[in-house]
MARBA-3410 file (N, C-alpha, C, O; in Angstrom, 1 decimal):
207
51.4,-40.3,-0.1,52.4,-39.1,0.2,53.2,-39.9,1.3,54.4,-40.0,1.3 ~ 52.3,-40.3,2.2,52.8,-40.6,4.1,53.7,-41.2,3.7,54.4,-41.1,4.8 ~ 54.5,-41.9,3.1,56.0,-42.7,3.5,56.7,-41.5,2.6,57.8,-41.3,3.0 ~ 56.4,-40.9,1.8,57.7,-39.9,1.2,57.6,-39.0,2.8,58.7,-39.0,3.3 ~ 56.9,-38.5,3.4,57.3,-37.4,4.6,58.0,-38.0,5.2,59.1,-37.5,5.6
57.5,-39.6,5.8,58.0,-39.7,6.7,59.7,-40.4,6.2,60.7,-40.5,6.9 ~ 59.7,-40.4,5.7,61.0,-40.8,4.7,62.0,-40.2,4.2,63.2,-40.6,4.0 ~ 61.5,-38.8,3.9,62.6,-38.2,3.1,63.9,-37.5,4.2,63.9,-36.9,5.3 ~ 64.7,-37.9,3.5,66.3,-37.0,3.9,66.9,-36.7,2.9,66.8,-37.1,1.7 ~ 67.6,-35.8,3.8,68.4,-34.9,3.0,68.0,-33.6,2.4,66.8,-33.3,2.3
68.9,-32.8,1.9,68.1,-31.4,1.2,67.3,-31.0,0.4,66.4,-30.2,0.3 ~ 67.9,-32.2,-0.4,66.6,-32.1,-1.1,65.1,-32.4,-1.2,64.8,-33.5,-0.7 ~ 64.3,-31.9,-1.7,63.3,-32.1,-1.8,62.7,-33.0,-2.6,63.1,-32.7,-3.8 ~ 61.7,-34.2,-2.8,61.4,-35.0,-3.0,59.8,-34.9,-3.6,58.8,-34.4,-3.0 ~ 60.0,-35.4,-5.0,58.6,-35.5,-5.7,58.0,-37.0,-6.1,58.6,-37.8,-6.7
57.3,-37.2,-5.8,56.5,-38.7,-6.2,55.2,-38.7,-6.3,54.3,-37.9,-5.9 ~ 55.4,-40.2,-7.3,54.4,-39.6,-8.6,54.2,-41.2,-8.4,55.0,-41.8,-7.7 ~ 52.9,-41.9,-9.3,52.7,-42.8,-9.4,53.2,-42.9,-11.3,53.1,-42.0,-12.2 ~ 53.6,-44.3,-11.4,54.1,-44.3,-12.6,53.7,-46.3,-13.0,52.8,-47.1,-12.8 ~ 55.0,-46.4,-13.9,55.0,-47.8,-14.6,55.3,-48.6,-13.5,54.6,-49.4,-12.9
56.9,-48.1,-13.3,57.6,-49.0,-13.0,58.6,-47.9,-11.8,58.0,-46.9,-11.6 ~ 59.9,-48.1,-11.1,60.2,-47.9,-10.1,61.4,-46.8,-10.9,62.4,-47.2,-11.5 ~ 61.0,-45.7,-10.6,62.4,-45.2,-11.1,62.8,-43.6,-10.4,62.0,-43.1,-9.7 ~ 64.2,-42.7,-10.8,64.2,-41.9,-10.0,64.9,-40.7,-10.8,66.0,-40.9,-11.4 ~ 64.5,-40.0,-10.7,65.9,-39.0,-11.3,66.3,-37.8,-10.0,65.6,-37.6,-9.0
67.5,-37.1,-10.5,67.8,-36.8,-9.1,68.4,-35.4,-9.8,69.1,-35.6,-10.8 ~ 68.3,-34.3,-9.5,69.0,-32.7,-9.7,69.1,-32.3,-8.7,68.5,-32.7,-7.7 ~ 70.2,-31.2,-8.8,71.1,-30.4,-7.5,69.6,-30.7,-6.4,69.5,-31.4,-5.4 ~ 68.6,-29.8,-6.9,67.7,-29.3,-6.1,66.5,-30.3,-5.3,66.1,-30.2,-4.2 ~ 66.2,-31.3,-6.4,64.9,-32.6,-6.1,65.9,-33.7,-6.3,67.0,-33.9,-6.7
64.7,-34.3,-5.8,64.8,-36.1,-6.6,63.4,-36.6,-6.8,62.6,-36.7,-5.8 ~ 62.9,-37.0,-8.1,61.7,-37.3,-8.5,61.9,-38.7,-8.5,63.0,-39.0,-8.9 ~ 61.1,-39.6,-8.2,60.4,-41.1,-7.8,59.3,-41.3,-8.3,58.3,-40.9,-7.8 ~ 59.4,-42.0,-9.4,58.6,-42.9,-9.3,57.8,-44.0,-8.9,58.6,-44.9,-9.0 ~ 56.8,-44.5,-8.6,56.4,-46.2,-7.8,55.2,-46.2,-9.2,54.6,-45.4,-10.0
55.2,-47.7,-8.9,54.1,-48.8,-9.7,52.8,-48.5,-8.9,52.7,-48.6,-7.7 ~ 51.5,-47.9,-9.9,50.9,-47.8,-9.2,50.2,-48.2,-8.4,49.7,-47.7,-7.4 ~ 50.0,-49.7,-8.8,49.3,-50.9,-7.8,49.9,-50.7,-6.3,49.3,-50.7,-5.2 ~ 51.2,-50.5,-6.6,51.0,-50.2,-4.8,51.4,-49.1,-3.5,52.1,-49.0,-2.4 ~ 50.4,-48.4,-4.4,50.7,-47.2,-3.7,49.6,-47.4,-2.4,49.9,-46.6,-1.5
48.3,-48.2,-2.1,47.8,-48.0,-1.3,48.4,-49.1,-0.1,47.7,-49.5,0.8 ~ 49.8,-49.6,-0.3,50.3,-49.9,0.4,51.7,-49.5,1.5,52.9,-49.8,1.1 ~ 51.6,-49.0,2.7,52.6,-48.3,3.3,53.7,-49.1,3.1,54.7,-48.5,2.5 ~ 54.0,-50.5,3.5,55.4,-51.1,3.4,56.0,-51.5,1.7,57.2,-51.5,1.5 ~ 55.3,-51.7,0.7,55.5,-51.4,-0.6,56.4,-49.9,-0.5,57.6,-49.8,-0.8
55.6,-49.2,-0.3,55.9,-48.1,-0.8,57.0,-47.0,-0.2,57.3,-45.8,-0.4 ~ 57.5,-48.0,0.7,58.4,-47.8,2.1,60.0,-48.2,1.0,61.2,-47.9,1.2 ~ 59.4,-48.9,0.0,60.7,-48.8,-1.0,61.4,-47.5,-1.8,62.4,-47.4,-2.6 ~ 60.4,-46.6,-1.4,60.5,-45.5,-1.9,61.6,-44.5,-1.3,62.0,-43.4,-1.6 ~ 62.3,-45.6,0.2,63.5,-45.2,0.6,64.8,-45.6,-0.3,65.8,-45.1,-0.7
64.1,-46.5,-0.3,65.5,-47.7,-0.7,65.9,-47.3,-2.4,67.1,-47.6,-2.7 ~ 65.0,-46.8,-3.4,65.0,-46.5,-4.6,66.0,-44.7,-4.3,67.0,-44.3,-4.7 ~ 65.2,-44.4,-3.6,66.4,-42.7,-3.2,67.9,-43.6,-2.6,68.8,-42.8,-2.7 ~ 68.1,-44.3,-2.2,69.4,-45.0,-1.4,70.0,-45.3,-3.0,70.9,-44.5,-3.5 ~ 69.6,-46.2,-3.7,70.2,-47.0,-5.2,71.7,-46.9,-4.8,71.8,-47.1,-3.6
72.4,-46.8,-5.1,73.4,-47.4,-5.0,74.3,-47.2,-3.9,75.3,-47.9,-3.6 ~ 73.8,-46.1,-3.2,74.9,-45.8,-2.1,74.2,-45.8,-0.9,73.1,-45.4,-0.6 ~ 75.4,-46.8,0.3,75.5,-47.9,0.9,74.8,-46.5,1.9,73.7,-46.6,2.4 ~ 75.8,-44.9,2.2,75.6,-44.9,3.5,74.1,-43.9,3.1,73.9,-43.1,4.1 ~ 73.1,-43.7,2.2,72.0,-43.1,2.1,71.7,-44.7,2.3,71.9,-44.7,3.6
71.4,-46.1,1.9,70.9,-47.2,2.1,70.7,-47.4,4.1,69.7,-47.7,4.7 ~ 72.0,-46.9,4.6,72.3,-47.0,6.8,71.0,-46.2,7.2,70.4,-46.5,8.2 ~ 70.5,-44.9,6.2,70.0,-44.1,6.7,68.3,-44.9,6.4,67.4,-44.9,7.3 ~ 68.1,-45.3,5.6,66.7,-45.6,5.5,66.6,-47.1,6.7,65.7,-47.4,7.5 ~ 67.8,-48.0,6.5,68.2,-48.6,7.5,67.4,-48.0,8.9,66.6,-48.7,9.6
67.7,-46.9,9.2,67.3,-46.6,10.4,66.2,-45.9,10.3,65.8,-45.6,11.5 ~ 65.6,-45.6,9.6,64.0,-45.1,9.5,63.4,-46.5,9.5,62.4,-46.6,10.2 ~ 63.7,-47.3,9.0,62.9,-48.8,8.7,62.7,-50.2,9.2,61.8,-51.1,9.2 ~ 64.2,-50.1,9.8,64.7,-51.3,10.9,64.5,-52.5,9.4,64.7,-52.5,8.2 ~ 64.2,-53.4,10.3,64.3,-54.8,9.6,63.4,-54.2,8.3,63.8,-54.3,7.2
62.0,-53.6,8.6,61.1,-53.7,7.7,61.5,-53.0,6.1,60.8,-52.8,5.1 ~ 63.0,-52.7,6.2,63.6,-52.3,5.1,64.2,-53.6,4.0,64.6,-53.5,2.8 ~ 64.1,-54.7,4.7,64.1,-55.5,3.9,62.8,-56.5,3.0,63.0,-57.4,2.1 ~ 61.5,-56.0,3.7,60.6,-56.9,2.9,60.4,-55.8,2.6,59.7,-56.2,1.7 ~ 60.4,-53.9,2.4,60.6,-53.2,2.1,60.6,-53.3,-0.1,60.0,-52.8,-1.0
61.7,-54.1,0.1,62.4,-54.5,-1.3,61.7,-55.5,-1.7,61.6,-55.7,-2.9 ~ 61.1,-56.2,-0.9,60.8,-57.4,-1.4,59.2,-56.9,-1.8,58.6,-57.2,-2.8 ~ 58.6,-56.1,-0.9,57.2,-56.0,-0.7,57.2,-54.8,-2.0,56.2,-54.1,-2.0 ~ 58.1,-54.6,-2.8,58.0,-53.1,-3.3,58.7,-53.7,-4.7,58.9,-53.0,-5.7 ~ 59.3,-55.2,-4.5,59.3,-55.6,-6.0,60.4,-55.0,-6.2,60.2,-54.2,-7.2
61.3,-54.9,-5.9,62.4,-54.3,-6.6,63.5,-55.5,-7.4,63.3,-56.7,-7.3 ~ 64.8,-54.8,-8.1,65.1,-55.1,-9.0,66.8,-54.7,-8.6,67.2,-53.6,-8.5 ~ 67.6,-55.8,-8.3,69.1,-55.0,-8.1,69.3,-54.0,-8.6,70.1,-53.3,-8.0 ~ 68.6,-53.4,-10.3,68.8,-52.5,-10.9,68.5,-51.3,-10.2,68.9,-50.2,-10.6 ~ 67.9,-51.5,-9.0,67.0,-50.5,-8.4,67.9,-49.8,-7.0,67.7,-48.7,-6.4
68.8,-51.0,-6.9,69.0,-49.9,-5.4,70.3,-51.7,-5.1,70.1,-52.7,-5.7 ~ 71.7,-51.4,-3.8,72.3,-52.5,-3.7,70.7,-53.7,-2.9,70.0,-53.4,-2.0 ~ 70.6,-54.2,-3.3,70.0,-55.6,-2.5,70.6,-56.4,-2.0,70.2,-56.9,-0.9 ~ 71.7,-56.8,-2.6,72.5,-57.8,-2.1,73.2,-57.3,-0.5,73.1,-57.9,0.5 ~ 73.6,-56.1,-0.6,74.0,-55.9,0.7,73.0,-55.5,1.7,73.5,-55.4,2.8
71.5,-55.1,1.6,70.3,-55.4,1.9,70.2,-56.8,2.6,70.0,-56.6,3.8 ~ 70.2,-57.9,2.4,70.1,-59.3,1.6,71.1,-60.1,2.8,70.7,-60.7,3.8 ~ 72.6,-59.8,2.2,73.6,-60.4,3.5,73.5,-60.0,4.8,73.5,-60.7,5.8 ~ 73.4,-58.0,4.8,74.1,-58.0,5.9,72.7,-58.1,7.0,72.9,-58.0,8.2 ~ 71.2,-58.3,6.5,69.8,-58.6,7.1,70.3,-60.4,7.6,70.1,-60.7,8.8
70.6,-61.0,6.9,71.1,-62.3,7.4,72.0,-62.5,8.4,71.9,-63.4,9.3 ~ 73.4,-61.4,8.3,74.4,-61.8,9.2,73.5,-61.0,10.7,73.8,-61.4,11.8 ~ 73.0,-60.5,10.6,72.0,-59.7,11.9,71.4,-60.8,12.8,71.6,-61.0,13.9 ~ 70.4,-61.5,11.5,69.1,-61.7,11.9,68.8,-62.6,11.5,67.6,-62.9,11.7 ~ 69.5,-63.5,10.8,69.1,-65.2,10.2,68.3,-64.9,9.8,68.0,-63.7,9.7
67.6,-65.7,9.6,66.1,-66.2,8.4,65.3,-66.6,9.6,64.2,-66.9,9.1 ~ 65.3,-66.7,10.6,64.2,-66.3,11.4,62.5,-65.2,10.7,62.5,-64.0,11.0 ~ 61.7,-65.7,10.3,61.0,-64.6,9.8,60.9,-64.3,8.4,60.4,-63.2,8.1 ~ 61.3,-65.3,7.4,62.0,-64.5,6.4,60.9,-66.5,5.6,61.0,-67.7,5.4 ~ 60.2,-65.7,5.4,59.4,-67.3,4.2,60.6,-67.4,3.5,61.7,-67.0,3.3
59.1,-68.8,3.1,60.6,-68.9,1.2,60.7,-68.3,0.4,61.7,-67.9,-0.3 ~ 59.0,-67.7,0.0,59.1,-66.7,-0.6,60.2,-65.2,-1.7,60.7,-64.9,-2.8 ~ 59.9,-64.8,0.0,61.0,-64.0,0.3,62.8,-64.1,0.3,63.7,-63.4,0.0 ~ 62.6,-65.7,0.7,64.1,-66.1,0.3,64.2,-66.4,-0.4,65.4,-66.6,-0.5 ~ 63.7,-66.6,-1.3,63.8,-66.9,-3.1,63.9,-65.9,-4.1,64.4,-65.9,-5.2
63.0,-65.0,-3.4,63.1,-63.7,-4.1,64.2,-63.0,-3.4,63.6,-62.7,-2.4 ~ 65.0,-62.8,-3.3,66.6,-62.1,-2.6,67.6,-63.1,-3.6,68.0,-63.0,-4.8 ~ 67.7,-64.1,-2.8,68.6,-65.2,-3.3,68.4,-65.1,-5.0,69.4,-65.3,-5.7 ~ 67.3,-65.0,-5.8,67.6,-64.5,-7.1,68.1,-63.4,-8.0,68.6,-63.3,-9.2 ~ 67.8,-62.5,-7.1,67.8,-61.2,-7.6,69.0,-60.4,-6.2,69.0,-59.4,-5.5
69.5,-61.2,-6.3,71.3,-60.5,-5.6,72.4,-61.4,-6.0,72.4,-62.6,-6.3 ~ 73.4,-60.7,-6.1,74.5,-61.7,-6.3,75.9,-61.6,-4.8,75.6,-61.6,-3.6 ~ 77.0,-61.4,-5.2,78.1,-61.9,-4.1,78.0,-60.1,-3.2,77.8,-59.0,-3.8 ~ 78.0,-60.4,-1.5,78.2,-59.4,-1.5,79.8,-58.6,-1.9,80.8,-59.0,-2.4 ~ 79.5,-57.4,-1.5,81.5,-56.5,-1.2,81.9,-56.4,-0.5,82.9,-55.8,-0.3
80.9,-57.2,0.9,81.6,-56.2,2.1,81.1,-55.4,3.0,81.5,-55.2,4.2 ~ 79.8,-54.5,2.0,79.9,-53.7,3.1,78.8,-53.9,3.9,77.7,-54.3,3.5 ~ 79.0,-53.6,4.9,77.7,-54.6,6.6,76.6,-53.0,7.0,77.0,-51.9,7.4 ~ 75.9,-53.2,6.9,74.7,-52.2,7.8,74.7,-52.5,9.1,75.2,-53.6,9.5 ~ 74.0,-51.5,9.8,73.7,-51.3,11.1,72.2,-51.3,11.1,71.4,-50.4,10.9
71.6,-53.3,11.7,70.0,-52.8,12.1,69.8,-52.4,12.9,68.9,-51.6,12.8 ~ 70.5,-52.4,14.3,69.9,-52.2,15.3,69.4,-53.6,15.9,70.2,-54.6,15.9 ~ 68.2,-53.5,16.4,67.3,-54.6,17.2,66.4,-54.9,16.3,66.1,-54.1,15.4 ~ 65.7,-56.5,16.5,64.6,-56.5,15.5,63.4,-55.6,16.4,63.5,-55.5,17.6 ~ 62.4,-55.1,15.8,61.5,-54.2,16.5,60.4,-55.3,17.4,60.6,-56.5,17.6
59.5,-54.8,17.7,58.5,-55.9,18.8,57.2,-55.8,18.0,56.3,-55.0,18.2 ~ 57.3,-56.6,17.0,56.0,-56.1,16.6,54.3,-57.3,16.6,53.4,-57.3,15.8 ~ 54.5,-57.9,17.5,53.5,-58.6,17.7,52.2,-57.9,18.3,51.2,-58.3,17.8 ~ 52.2,-57.3,18.9,51.1,-56.0,19.5,50.2,-55.4,18.0,49.0,-55.4,17.7 ~ 51.0,-55.0,17.5,50.6,-54.1,16.1,49.9,-55.2,15.3,48.8,-55.0,14.7
50.5,-56.1,15.2,50.4,-57.7,14.3,48.3,-58.0,14.8,47.2,-57.7,14.4 ~ 48.8,-58.5,15.9,47.2,-58.8,16.4,46.4,-57.7,16.1,45.3,-58.0,15.5 ~ 46.4,-56.0,16.5,45.7,-55.4,15.8,45.1,-55.1,14.9,43.9,-55.0,14.8 ~ 46.1,-54.9,14.0,45.6,-55.1,12.2,44.7,-56.4,12.0,43.6,-56.4,11.5 ~ 45.8,-57.7,12.5,44.5,-58.5,12.1,43.2,-58.6,12.7,42.4,-59.2,12.1
43.0,-58.2,13.8,41.8,-57.4,14.5,41.4,-56.6,13.9,40.3,-57.1,13.8 ~ 41.4,-55.3,13.2,41.3,-54.5,12.4,40.9,-53.6,12.9,39.7,-53.2,12.8 ~ 42.1,-52.6,13.8,41.7,-51.8,14.3,43.5,-51.0,13.5,44.3,-51.7,12.9 ~ 43.5,-49.8,13.8,44.7,-48.7,13.8,45.4,-49.2,15.1,44.8,-49.4,16.2 ~ 47.1,-49.3,14.7,47.8,-49.9,16.0,47.9,-48.4,16.5,47.6,-47.3,16.2
48.3,-49.1,17.3,48.2,-47.8,18.7,49.0,-48.5,20.1,49.0,-49.7,20.4 ~ 49.6,-47.4,21.1,50.0,-48.0,22.3,48.4,-48.3,23.1,47.3,-48.2,22.7 ~ 49.1,-48.8,24.4,47.8,-49.2,25.1,47.4,-47.7,25.4,46.2,-47.4,25.6 ~ 48.2,-47.0,25.5,47.4,-44.9,25.6,46.5,-44.7,24.7,45.8,-43.7,24.8 ~ 46.4,-45.5,23.7,45.8,-45.0,22.4,46.8,-44.1,22.3,46.2,-44.0,21.2
47.6,-43.4,22.2,48.3,-42.9,21.2,49.2,-43.6,20.2,49.7,-44.7,20.5 ~ 49.4,-42.8,18.5,50.0,-43.4,17.7,51.0,-44.4,18.2,51.5,-44.3,19.3 ~ 51.2,-45.1,17.6,52.8,-46.3,17.7,53.9,-45.4,17.4,54.2,-44.7,16.4 ~ 54.5,-45.6,18.5,55.8,-45.2,18.7,56.8,-45.3,17.6,57.4,-44.3,17.2 ~ 57.0,-46.8,17.0,57.8,-47.4,16.4,57.3,-47.8,14.9,57.1,-49.0,14.4
57.2,-46.5,14.3,56.4,-47.1,12.6,57.1,-48.0,12.2,56.4,-49.0,11.8 ~ 58.6,-48.1,12.2,59.0,-49.8,11.8,58.4,-51.3,12.2,58.3,-52.3,11.5 ~ 58.2,-51.2,13.2,57.4,-52.3,14.3,55.7,-52.0,13.0,55.3,-52.8,12.2 ~ 55.4,-51.2,13.2,53.9,-51.0,12.1,54.2,-52.0,11.2,53.5,-53.0,10.9 ~ 55.6,-51.3,10.5,55.3,-51.8,8.7,56.1,-52.9,9.1,56.8,-53.2,8.1
56.4,-53.7,9.9,57.0,-54.9,10.0,55.6,-55.9,10.2,55.4,-57.0,9.6 ~ 54.9,-55.4,11.2,54.0,-56.2,11.3,52.4,-56.4,10.1,51.3,-57.1,10.2 ~ 52.9,-55.8,9.4,51.6,-55.1,8.5,52.5,-56.8,7.2,51.7,-57.5,6.6 ~ 53.9,-57.1,7.0,54.5,-58.0,6.0,53.6,-59.4,6.8,53.2,-60.2,6.0 ~ 53.4,-59.5,7.9,53.1,-61.1,8.3,51.6,-60.8,8.1,51.1,-61.9,7.8
50.9,-60.1,8.1,49.2,-60.3,8.2,49.2,-60.8,6.8,50.0,-60.8,5.9 ~ 47.9,-61.5,6.9,47.6,-63.0,6.1,47.3,-61.9,4.8,47.4,-60.7,4.7 ~ 47.2,-62.7,4.1,47.1,-61.7,2.3,46.1,-61.7,2.2,45.8,-60.7,1.6 ~ 44.5,-62.6,2.4,43.5,-62.1,2.7,43.1,-60.8,3.1,42.4,-59.9,2.5 ~ 43.8,-60.7,4.6,43.7,-59.4,5.5,45.1,-57.9,4.9,45.3,-56.9,5.5
45.5,-58.2,3.9,46.3,-57.4,3.2,45.7,-55.6,3.4,45.8,-54.6,4.1 ~ 45.3,-55.9,2.5,45.0,-54.4,1.8,43.9,-53.8,3.0,44.1,-52.6,3.2 ~ 42.8,-54.5,3.9,42.7,-53.8,4.7,43.6,-53.7,5.8,43.6,-52.6,6.4 ~ 44.2,-54.3,6.0,45.3,-53.6,6.7,46.7,-52.6,6.9,47.2,-52.0,7.8 ~ 46.9,-53.0,5.4,47.6,-51.5,4.4,46.8,-50.5,4.8,47.7,-49.6,5.1
45.7,-49.9,5.0,45.0,-48.7,4.6,45.0,-48.5,6.7,44.9,-47.4,7.3 ~ 45.1,-49.7,7.4,45.5,-49.1,8.8,47.1,-48.9,9.0,47.5,-48.1,9.8 ~ 47.7,-49.4,8.5,48.8,-48.8,9.1,49.2,-47.5,8.3,49.9,-46.6,8.6 ~ 48.5,-47.7,7.1,48.8,-46.0,6.7,47.9,-45.3,8.2,48.9,-44.8,8.7 ~ 47.1,-45.0,8.9,46.4,-44.8,9.3,47.7,-44.4,10.5,48.1,-43.2,10.9
48.1,-45.4,10.8,48.8,-45.5,12.0,50.3,-44.9,11.9,50.9,-44.8,13.0 ~ 51.0,-44.6,10.5,52.4,-44.1,10.5,51.7,-42.1,10.4,52.2,-41.2,11.1 ~ 50.7,-42.2,9.5,50.7,-40.8,9.2,50.2,-40.3,11.2,50.6,-39.2,11.7 ~ 49.2,-41.3,11.9,49.0,-40.3,13.4,50.3,-40.4,14.2,50.1,-40.1,15.3 ~ 51.4,-40.7,14.0,52.5,-40.6,14.6,53.7,-39.5,13.8,54.6,-38.9,14.5
53.5,-39.4,12.1,54.1,-38.2,11.7,53.5,-36.5,12.7,54.1,-35.5,13.1 ~ 51.7,-37.1,12.8,51.2,-35.8,13.7,51.4,-35.7,14.5,51.9,-34.6,14.7 ~ 51.4,-36.5,15.6,52.2,-36.5,16.7,53.3,-35.5,16.7,53.4,-34.4,17.2 ~ 54.2,-36.5,16.0,56.1,-35.6,15.7,55.8,-34.0,16.1,55.9,-33.4,17.1 ~ 55.3,-33.7,14.6,54.8,-32.5,14.5,54.1,-31.2,15.7,54.5,-30.1,16.0
53.2,-32.0,16.2,52.4,-31.7,17.0,53.7,-31.0,18.3,53.9,-29.8,18.6 ~ 54.4,-32.4,18.8,55.4,-31.9,20.2,56.6,-30.9,19.5,57.2,-30.0,20.2 ~ 56.9,-31.1,18.3,57.5,-29.7,17.6,57.1,-28.3,17.9,57.5,-27.5,18.8 ~ 56.1,-28.4,16.8,55.1,-26.9,17.3,55.2,-26.7,18.6,55.3,-25.5,18.9 ~ 55.2,-27.9,20.1,54.6,-27.3,21.1,56.4,-26.5,21.8,57.0,-25.5,22.3
56.6,-27.9,21.3,58.5,-27.2,21.7,58.9,-25.7,21.2,59.6,-24.9,21.8 ~ 58.2,-25.5,20.1,58.8,-24.2,19.5,58.3,-23.1,20.4,59.2,-22.4,20.9 ~ 56.8,-22.9,20.7,56.2,-22.7,21.6,56.9,-21.8,22.5,57.3,-20.6,22.5 ~ 56.8,-23.7,23.5,57.1,-23.2,25.2,58.6,-22.2,25.0,58.8,-21.2,25.7 ~ 59.8,-22.7,23.6,60.6,-22.2,23.6,60.5,-20.6,23.6,61.1,-19.7,24.3
59.3,-20.4,22.4,59.2,-18.7,22.1,58.8,-18.1,23.7,59.2,-17.0,24.0 ~ 58.0,-18.8,24.6,57.5,-18.5,25.3,58.4,-18.2,26.9,58.1,-17.8,28.0 ~ 59.5,-18.6,26.3,60.6,-18.7,27.5,61.5,-17.9,27.4,62.2,-17.6,28.4 ~ 61.4,-17.0,25.8,62.3,-16.1,25.1,61.7,-14.6,25.4,62.5,-13.7,25.3 ~ 60.1,-14.2,25.9,59.7,-13.0,26.2,59.8,-13.4,27.4,59.9,-12.3,28.0
59.8,-14.1,28.1,60.1,-14.1,29.4,61.9,-13.6,30.2,62.3,-13.0,31.2 ~ 62.5,-14.2,29.2,63.8,-13.6,29.5,64.3,-12.7,29.4,65.5,-12.6,29.8
END
């Protein structure tokens, strides 16, 4: 549920549960998302939750790209999504327009070329490519990604992108470390917001 917490957007509540395939049912108040159970231990694959939420809505897809950065593309690959799930064509073609094929393995390229069609002209704003090498080194070494100060990583997209490049033999262990890093960032932000609210309340008392 860590990725659902990180990715949640909109006013509706998200209910996430393991299933056989990706699926989404949306009501006036809630979004129910099912994911393939084998993917549940991998945060990059689970980042596809946001893509499933976006579905065919380009505006929603842009929100997820802002939350995931370049890792949004690899969430589609690692999450084993199909055209039926979302606008994969927009994701792929706009990614190429921004970053080209640098860092794209033949497997990833083949996946998207086989599962996408002609772009309808929709574009996404990807920002800059996250600097992920430090986090990649930490994952390969076997430690939870962190800043030099020891605090949780400031860039969750960079952690997820680093996870994509971890050697397959280390992926399952690295996935758990990446989960801890994302959770740490969520908790850090929650603590900061709580501290800010406390300081405002104290200011109101003395005003």
